[in-house]
C-alpha positions, 0 to 999 in steps of 0.5 A: 190944564196944569195951570188950572190945577195949579190955580186950584191948589193955590186958591185952596191953600189961601182959603185954608190959611184964611180959615186958620186965621179966622178960626182963632176968634169965635166971632169969625164963625159966620165969616169962615162959613161964608169963605168955606162956601165960596171955596167949595163953589170955586173948586166946583166951578174949576172942576167943571171947567177942567171936565169941560176942557177934557170933554172938548179935547176928547171931542176934538181928538175924535173929530180929527181922527174921524177926518183922517180916517175919511181922508184915508178911505177916500185916498184908498178909493182913488188909488184903486180907481186910478190903478184899475183904469190904467191896468184896464187900458194896458190889458186892452192894448195887450189883447189888441196886439195879440190879435194883430200878431195873429193877423200878421201871421195870416198875411205873411202866410200869403207871401206878403211882405209886412215888415213895416207892420211887424216893426211897428208892432215890436215898438208898440209892445215895447211901449206897452212894457214901459207903460206896465213898468210905470204902472208898477211904480205907481202901484208901489207908491199907492200901496204906501201908508200916508203920513200926516207930516209927508202928506203933501209930498206924498200927493205930489209924488203920486200926481207926478207918477200918475202923469208919467203912467198916463203919458206912457199908456198914451204913447203905447196906445198911439203905437198900437193905432199906428200898427193897426193903420199899417196892417190895414194897408197890408190887408188892402194889398193882400186883398188886391193881390188875392183878387188879381190872382183869382182873375188870372186863374179864371183866364 
């Protein structure tokens, strides 16, 4: 735009100089009129081009701004979805381990040794805590504002932490399943023992 304005000033100066030269003779009036018209037409065209460039720049800036806003909104939606999914799974696992703990207490009350199940439950709880820590780290990353200059690095970091959180949740889930399997075996022992006691009592 500066170049266009500079050209406009130079051309106007040249044209004014030409007018001064031709103005020295009365026979130059038609020529001066023509030059003046050409100068006005040229200035008008240049101004139109300048305005057009301004409009195009404004339009481009608005488009870029809109694209950034859309990207930011999509990222925020994905952030919430990712965090909510992990949080939901972790909460479910915590609810399951709470029920397992209640079941263990009932089985222990019958005098049955379920040390292995209790050990597995402790391990499962530790893995759930680790999954929660990874999720907290992910939440902290997701809450940060996205910078245009660091967008690629940001996305790469999010993917890496999401993978860590997913693996931690998966490990916790496997530990809970192992506890459930162990507890079922203890339940079977409990049922067999109870049935045997009932038979003896009947005799």
